[in-house]
C-alpha positions as CSV (number, residue, x, y, z in Angstrom):
1,M,0.0,0.0,0.0
2,K,2.8,2.4,0.9
3,I,4.5,1.8,-2.5
4,T,1.2,2.3,-4.3
5,A,0.6,5.5,-2.4
6,K,4.1,6.8,-3.2
7,R,3.7,6.0,-6.9
8,A,0.3,7.7,-6.9
9,A,1.8,10.8,-5.2
10,V,4.6,10.9,-7.8
11,I,2.0,10.6,-10.7
12,Y,-0.2,13.3,-9.2
13,G,2.9,15.5,-8.7
14,L,3.8,15.0,-12.4
15,I,0.3,15.7,-13.5
16,G,0.2,18.8,-11.3
17,A,3.6,20.0,-12.7
18,F,2.3,19.4,-16.2
19,L,-0.9,21.3,-15.6
20,I,1.1,24.2,-14.0
21,G,3.4,24.2,-17.1
22,V,0.4,24.2,-19.4
23,G,-1.1,27.1,-17.4
24,I,2.2,29.1,-17.6
25,F,2.4,28.4,-21.4
26,V,-1.2,29.5,-22.0
27,A,-0.7,32.6,-19.9
28,Q,2.5,33.5,-21.9
29,L,0.7,32.7,-25.1
30,V,-2.0,35.2,-24.2
31,M,0.5,37.8,-23.1
32,Y,3.2,37.3,-25.7
33,G,1.6,35.3,-28.6
34,S,1.3,38.3,-30.8
35,V,4.9,39.3,-30.2
36,W,6.1,35.7,-31.0
37,A,4.0,35.6,-34.2
38,S,5.3,38.9,-35.5
39,N,9.0,38.1,-34.7
40,K,11.4,38.8,-37.6
41,A,12.1,35.0,-37.8
42,N,8.5,34.5,-39.1
43,R,9.0,34.0,-42.9
44,H,5.3,34.5,-43.5
45,I,5.8,38.2,-42.7
46,Y,9.5,39.0,-43.1
47,S,12.1,38.4,-45.8
48,N,15.7,39.2,-44.8
49,G,14.5,41.1,-41.8
50,T,12.1,43.4,-43.6
51,V,8.3,43.3,-43.8
52,V,7.0,41.9,-47.0
53,N,3.6,40.5,-46.2
54,T,1.2,42.0,-43.7
55,G,-1.9,44.2,-43.5
56,A,-2.2,47.5,-45.4
57,I,-1.9,50.9,-43.8
58,Y,-4.3,53.6,-45.1
59,D,-4.7,57.3,-44.2
60,R,-8.1,58.7,-43.0
61,N,-9.2,59.3,-46.6
62,G,-8.4,55.7,-47.8
63,V,-5.1,56.5,-49.5
64,A,-2.8,53.5,-49.4
65,L,0.4,54.4,-47.5
66,A,1.7,50.8,-47.4
67,E,0.3,47.5,-48.6
68,S,1.6,44.0,-49.6
69,V,1.3,42.9,-53.2
70,D,2.8,39.6,-54.4
71,N,5.0,39.3,-51.3
72,E,6.4,42.8,-51.7
73,R,5.7,45.9,-49.6
74,I,4.4,48.8,-51.8
75,F,4.3,52.4,-50.6
76,A,2.3,55.5,-51.6
77,K,2.7,56.6,-55.2
78,S,3.9,60.1,-54.4
79,S,7.5,60.6,-53.3
80,A,6.5,63.7,-51.2
81,I,3.8,61.7,-49.4
82,R,6.2,58.8,-48.8
83,K,8.7,61.3,-47.2
84,A,5.9,63.2,-45.3
85,V,4.4,60.0,-43.6
86,L,7.7,58.1,-43.1
87,H,7.7,58.4,-39.3
88,V,4.0,57.6,-38.8
89,V,4.0,54.6,-41.2
90,G,7.5,53.5,-40.3
91,D,10.1,51.6,-42.2
92,T,10.0,47.8,-42.9
93,S,13.1,47.0,-40.9
94,G,11.8,48.4,-37.6
95,F,14.5,51.2,-37.2
96,I,11.7,53.7,-36.6
97,S,10.4,52.1,-33.4
98,T,7.4,54.5,-33.1
99,G,6.2,53.8,-36.7
100,T,3.0,51.9,-37.3
101,H,4.9,49.0,-39.0
102,Y,6.7,48.3,-35.8
103,L,4.4,49.5,-33.1
104,Y,1.3,47.7,-34.4
105,R,3.1,44.8,-36.1
106,D,1.0,42.3,-34.1
107,V,-2.3,43.9,-35.3
108,L,-1.0,44.1,-38.9
109,S,-0.1,40.4,-38.9
110,G,-3.8,39.6,-38.3
111,Y,-2.9,37.6,-35.2
112,N,-5.6,36.4,-32.8
113,I,-5.4,34.0,-29.8
114,V,-7.5,31.3,-31.5
115,N,-6.1,31.1,-35.0
116,G,-2.7,32.8,-34.7
117,I,-1.7,34.2,-38.1
118,Y,-3.6,31.5,-40.0
119,K,-5.4,34.0,-42.2
120,L,-2.1,35.6,-43.3
121,K,-0.5,32.2,-44.0
122,K,-3.6,30.9,-45.9
123,D,-4.7,34.0,-47.8
124,G,-1.7,36.3,-47.6
125,V,-4.0,38.9,-45.9
126,G,-3.3,40.5,-42.5
127,T,-5.3,43.1,-40.6
128,D,-5.5,46.5,-42.3
129,I,-5.1,49.7,-40.2
130,T,-6.6,53.0,-41.1
131,L,-4.8,56.0,-39.5
132,N,-6.4,59.3,-38.4
133,I,-3.5,60.9,-40.3
134,D,-4.4,62.9,-43.4
135,S,-1.5,62.3,-45.8
136,E,-2.1,65.4,-47.8
137,A,-1.9,67.5,-44.6
138,N,1.4,65.8,-43.9
139,R,2.7,66.7,-47.3
140,I,1.7,70.3,-46.9
141,A,3.4,70.5,-43.5
142,Y,6.5,68.7,-44.8
143,E,6.8,71.1,-47.8
144,A,6.1,74.2,-45.6
145,L,9.1,73.4,-43.4
146,G,11.2,73.8,-46.5
147,D,14.9,73.3,-45.8
148,F,14.4,73.2,-42.0
149,N,14.3,70.1,-39.9
150,G,11.8,69.8,-37.1
151,A,8.3,68.6,-36.1
152,V,4.7,69.5,-37.0
153,A,1.6,68.0,-35.6
154,V,-2.2,68.7,-35.6
155,Y,-4.9,67.0,-33.6
156,N,-8.5,67.3,-32.7
157,Y,-8.6,68.5,-29.1
158,K,-12.2,67.2,-28.6
159,T,-11.6,63.7,-29.8
160,G,-7.8,63.1,-29.7
161,E,-7.5,62.2,-33.4
162,L,-4.0,62.9,-34.6
163,L,-4.5,64.3,-38.1
164,C,-1.0,65.4,-39.0
165,S,2.4,64.3,-37.8
166,V,5.6,65.2,-39.6
167,S,9.2,64.8,-38.6
168,K,12.3,65.9,-40.5
169,P,14.8,64.9,-41.6
170,T,13.2,62.1,-43.6
171,Y,13.8,60.1,-46.7
172,D,12.0,58.2,-49.5
173,V,11.7,54.5,-48.7
174,N,11.5,53.8,-52.4
175,N,14.9,55.5,-53.0
176,V,16.9,55.1,-49.8
177,P,20.0,57.4,-49.9
178,K,23.3,55.4,-50.1
179,D,24.7,57.8,-47.4
180,L,21.7,57.6,-45.1
181,L,23.8,56.4,-42.2
182,T,26.9,58.6,-42.9
183,N,25.6,62.0,-44.1
184,P,25.2,64.5,-41.2
185,K,22.1,65.9,-42.9
186,Y,20.3,62.7,-42.0
187,D,21.3,62.7,-38.3
188,G,18.4,61.6,-36.2
189,V,16.4,60.4,-39.3
190,F,15.0,57.3,-37.5
191,L,13.7,59.5,-34.6
192,D,10.1,60.8,-34.8
193,K,10.6,64.2,-33.4
194,V,6.9,64.8,-32.8
195,T,6.8,61.9,-30.3
196,S,10.4,61.4,-29.2
197,G,12.2,64.8,-29.7
198,V,12.9,67.3,-27.0
199,Y,13.8,70.9,-27.5
200,T,14.5,74.1,-25.7
201,P,11.0,75.6,-25.7
202,G,11.8,79.3,-25.5
203,S,8.8,81.5,-24.9
204,V,6.1,78.8,-25.3
205,M,7.1,77.9,-21.8
206,K,5.6,81.2,-20.7
207,I,2.3,79.5,-20.9
208,V,3.3,77.3,-18.0
209,T,4.7,80.2,-16.0
210,A,1.5,82.2,-16.7
211,A,-0.5,79.2,-15.4
212,C,1.5,79.2,-12.2
213,A,1.1,83.0,-11.8
214,I,-2.7,82.7,-12.3
215,E,-2.9,80.1,-9.6
216,N,-0.5,81.7,-7.1
217,I,-0.6,85.5,-7.5
218,P,-4.1,86.8,-6.7
219,D,-3.6,90.3,-8.1
220,I,-1.5,89.3,-11.2
221,D,-4.1,90.8,-13.6
222,S,-4.2,94.2,-11.9
223,R,-0.4,94.7,-11.5
224,T,1.9,96.5,-13.8
225,F,5.6,95.8,-14.5
226,E,8.5,97.7,-16.0
227,C,10.6,96.5,-18.9
228,N,13.8,98.4,-19.8
229,G,15.3,95.8,-22.1
230,S,16.5,93.5,-19.3
231,H,15.8,92.6,-15.7
232,K,18.7,92.6,-13.2
233,F,18.9,90.1,-10.4
234,S,21.5,89.8,-7.6
235,D,23.6,87.3,-9.6
236,G,22.9,88.3,-13.2
237,S,20.4,89.5,-15.8
238,V,17.8,88.3,-18.1
239,I,17.8,90.0,-21.5
240,C,14.5,91.0,-23.1
241,N,13.6,91.1,-26.8
242,G,12.7,94.7,-26.6
243,E,12.0,97.7,-24.3
244,H,8.3,97.4,-23.5
245,G,8.0,100.1,-20.8
246,T,5.1,99.8,-18.4
247,V,3.0,96.7,-19.1
248,T,0.3,94.6,-17.6
249,F,0.5,90.8,-17.2
250,L,-1.6,90.4,-20.4
251,E,0.5,92.9,-22.3
252,A,3.7,91.1,-21.2
253,M,2.3,87.9,-22.6
254,N,1.3,89.6,-25.9
255,E,4.8,91.1,-26.2
256,S,6.5,87.9,-24.9
257,C,8.4,90.1,-22.5
258,N,11.4,88.2,-21.0
259,S,12.0,90.8,-18.3
260,V,8.5,90.5,-16.9
261,F,8.2,86.8,-17.0
262,A,11.6,86.3,-15.5
263,E,10.6,88.6,-12.7
264,I,7.3,86.7,-12.2
265,A,9.2,83.4,-12.2
266,V,11.6,84.5,-9.5
267,E,8.7,85.9,-7.4
268,L,6.9,82.6,-7.7
269,G,10.0,80.7,-6.7
270,A,11.3,77.3,-7.9
271,E,9.0,75.2,-5.7
272,K,5.7,76.6,-7.1
273,L,7.0,76.7,-10.7
274,L,8.1,73.1,-10.4
275,A,4.7,72.1,-8.9
276,T,2.8,73.7,-11.8
277,A,5.1,72.2,-14.5
278,E,4.9,68.7,-13.0
279,S,1.1,69.0,-12.7
280,L,1.2,69.6,-16.5
281,G,3.3,66.7,-17.3
282,F,6.9,67.8,-17.0
283,N,9.5,65.4,-15.5
284,K,7.0,62.5,-16.1
285,Q,7.0,59.7,-18.6
286,L,3.9,60.6,-20.7
287,V,2.3,58.0,-23.0
288,A,0.1,59.0,-25.9
289,R,-1.8,55.8,-26.4
290,E,0.9,53.1,-27.2
291,I,3.7,55.7,-27.8
292,R,6.1,56.7,-25.0
293,L,6.9,60.4,-25.5
294,G,10.2,62.1,-25.1
295,K,10.3,63.4,-21.5
296,S,9.9,67.1,-21.1
297,R,12.2,68.4,-18.3
298,F,12.0,71.3,-16.0
299,D,14.5,71.7,-13.2
300,P,14.4,75.3,-12.0
301,S,17.5,76.4,-10.1
302,T,17.2,76.9,-6.3
303,T,20.6,78.5,-6.1
304,S,20.9,80.9,-9.0
305,V,18.2,83.6,-9.1
306,S,18.9,84.6,-12.7
307,E,18.9,80.9,-13.9
308,L,15.4,80.6,-12.3
309,G,14.4,83.6,-14.3
310,W,15.8,82.0,-17.5
311,A,14.0,78.7,-16.8
312,G,10.7,80.5,-16.4
313,I,11.0,81.8,-20.0
314,G,11.9,78.4,-21.4
315,Q,15.7,78.6,-21.5
316,S,18.4,77.3,-19.1
317,T,17.9,73.6,-18.5
318,T,14.2,73.5,-19.7
319,Y,13.4,71.0,-22.5
320,A,10.0,70.1,-24.0
321,N,8.5,67.5,-26.3
322,P,6.4,68.9,-29.2
323,M,3.5,66.4,-28.6
324,H,3.5,67.2,-24.9
325,F,2.9,70.9,-25.7
326,L,0.2,70.0,-28.2
327,M,-1.6,68.3,-25.4
328,I,-1.1,71.4,-23.1
329,A,-2.7,73.5,-25.9
330,G,-5.5,71.0,-26.2
331,A,-6.1,71.2,-22.4
332,I,-6.5,74.9,-22.6
333,A,-8.8,74.8,-25.6
334,N,-10.8,72.0,-24.1
335,G,-11.5,73.6,-20.7
336,G,-8.8,71.7,-18.8
337,N,-8.7,68.2,-20.4
338,G,-5.8,67.5,-22.7
339,Y,-6.4,64.3,-24.6
340,A,-3.8,61.9,-25.9
341,P,-3.2,62.2,-29.6
342,D,-4.4,59.0,-31.2
343,R,-2.9,57.8,-34.5
344,I,-5.4,54.9,-35.1
345,K,-8.8,55.4,-36.7
346,S,-9.7,51.7,-37.2
347,A,-8.3,48.2,-37.3
348,G,-9.5,44.6,-37.1
349,A,-12.6,44.2,-35.0
350,I,-10.8,42.0,-32.5
351,S,-8.1,44.5,-31.7
352,D,-8.2,46.4,-28.4
353,I,-7.4,49.6,-30.3
354,V,-10.8,49.8,-31.9
355,G,-13.5,52.2,-30.7
356,R,-11.6,53.5,-27.7
357,A,-12.7,56.7,-25.9
358,P,-10.4,59.8,-25.7
359,E,-7.8,59.4,-23.0
360,T,-6.9,62.4,-20.7
361,V,-3.2,62.9,-20.2
362,I,-3.0,66.5,-19.2
363,K,-5.3,67.9,-16.5
364,M,-5.6,71.6,-15.9
365,N,-7.7,73.7,-13.5
366,P,-10.7,74.8,-15.7
367,E,-10.4,78.4,-14.5
368,T,-6.7,78.5,-15.3
369,A,-7.6,77.1,-18.7
370,R,-10.2,79.8,-19.2
371,R,-7.9,82.6,-18.4
372,L,-5.0,81.2,-20.5
373,N,-7.5,80.8,-23.4
374,E,-8.2,84.6,-23.2
375,M,-4.5,85.4,-23.1
376,L,-3.6,83.2,-26.0
377,R,-6.5,84.6,-28.1
378,S,-5.3,88.1,-27.2
379,N,-1.8,87.2,-28.5
380,I,-3.1,86.6,-32.0
381,R,-5.9,89.2,-32.1
382,D,-4.1,92.1,-30.4
383,C,-0.4,91.4,-31.2
384,Y,0.5,88.9,-33.9
385,G,-2.5,89.8,-36.0
386,D,-5.4,87.6,-37.1
387,Y,-4.2,88.2,-40.7
388,R,-1.5,85.6,-40.0
389,F,-4.3,83.0,-39.5
390,P,-7.2,84.1,-41.8
391,D,-10.7,82.8,-40.7
392,L,-9.2,80.5,-38.0
393,E,-10.0,82.4,-34.7
394,M,-6.6,81.3,-33.5
395,C,-5.1,81.3,-30.0
396,G,-1.4,80.7,-29.6
397,K,2.1,81.5,-28.4
398,T,5.3,81.8,-30.4
399,G,8.7,80.8,-29.1
400,T,12.2,81.7,-30.2
401,A,14.4,79.2,-28.4
402,Q,18.0,80.4,-28.2
403,Q,20.8,77.8,-29.0
404,D,24.5,78.0,-28.2
405,N,26.5,78.8,-31.3
406,A,23.5,78.2,-33.6
407,A,20.4,80.0,-34.8
408,S,17.3,79.8,-32.6
409,H,14.6,77.2,-32.9
410,S,11.3,78.6,-34.1
411,W,8.2,77.5,-32.1
412,F,4.5,77.9,-32.4
413,V,1.8,76.2,-30.4
414,G,-1.9,77.1,-30.7
415,Y,-5.4,76.1,-31.6
416,S,-8.6,77.3,-33.3
417,Q,-11.6,78.5,-31.3
418,R,-14.0,77.7,-34.1
419,S,-16.5,75.1,-33.0
420,D,-16.3,73.5,-36.4
421,L,-12.5,73.3,-36.3
422,P,-11.5,72.1,-32.9
423,L,-7.8,71.6,-33.8
424,A,-4.6,72.3,-32.0
425,V,-1.2,72.7,-33.8
426,V,2.5,72.6,-32.8
427,C,5.5,73.4,-35.0
428,V,9.2,73.4,-34.2
429,A,11.5,74.5,-37.0
430,E,15.1,73.9,-36.0
431,N,17.5,76.8,-36.3
432,A,14.8,78.8,-38.2
433,G,15.0,81.9,-36.1
434,S,12.0,83.8,-34.7
435,G,8.8,81.9,-33.9
436,M,6.8,84.6,-35.6
437,R,8.3,83.6,-38.9
438,T,8.7,80.0,-39.9
439,A,6.7,78.2,-37.2
440,V,3.7,80.6,-37.6
441,T,3.8,80.3,-41.4
442,V,4.0,76.5,-41.3
443,S,1.2,76.3,-38.7
444,N,-1.1,78.5,-40.7
445,K,-0.6,76.6,-43.9
446,V,-1.5,73.2,-42.4
447,M,-4.4,74.8,-40.5
448,Q,-5.7,76.4,-43.6
449,Y,-5.8,73.0,-45.3
450,F,-8.0,71.6,-42.5
451,L,-10.2,74.7,-42.6
452,N,-11.1,73.6,-46.2
453,N,-10.9,69.8,-45.8
454,I,-12.4,68.6,-42.5
């Protein structure tokens, strides 16, 4: 009896171990099956490490941006479109890790837990993905940047739909330059600067400093300040872009007065500025749906008074991601809720990226958003000029981000107040000089396209 009992115990133990192993395998299959199926070793999808057979990628208007024909990946007919959508579509080798080819490779393969990629193996058909991106808008933004590298993005701040996303430098996937990896003009070509880039923000950071002032200085709207071309602190000075004389808080924003905003930043102090910046997403790993964004950084000095002033106007050690500022603009326009830009319009019905509701990433006090909305509208109406954005009812802020030993980066972030055009835009043109020039021009061109095509 003892021998029988021992044998039974061993058998039960083996059965238990087998069941545990099966359970672990099933759990891993559920969690990682799609990753295994879309591995580069899968010859049904890849050939020599590049995608040849998987679902098609369309823009929001049904334009084919990438599709498989006879075991070959075919891209958009227009060279300009191919360049303009490179970073949202991605390359077939996976170098652009935030591209649709790589990020949604499991969806494109048609994988599901029951049948794996049987449909792809049997019929050569994966799951098609339709993007929210308008490829024509991308082309317009790409060409408007001209010879400048940088980033441009537009999204619907009511729904989160990402309608335009352009990163430069770029290249044509049908005519890959032989010197792509050696020519300095292609430095950073595999980086999507909209999602992963970080830049000195310059004066667009005054939006954050203004938010902090609204929430912490009760009489900020009734006070006046003096600008004589610079503001001297005990350990240095902050230089202004003009001599603005006696100005109010609103006028200082309109004129983008460095002197006043540096003075306000120092009055607020590093602790309050940091608290506001972090409440708006700085120093945090933000995720726009499946995409991890480049981290915006704000580390105001607690030892140098003048450096605190510089940080408050977007210089010093302050860095910002373009998509992050797009969401901040969206939060202001949307009464405090900044939604995550969403690249995907539709995909296979079994995918978890279908029919999802807007996701709030940036949260702002509604009253702060209301007052910033008034200030940013005043910037365009009373200072920059509505003629720069015809028929758009735009709100916004420019930035001229100074660089060491190089021309300034040109920034603009803003949005339309029109109820039939709830769109926000961000543009960074590298080393293009004043934000009032290139970034404003690019932003207007792409917004004008949507005014007539939405």
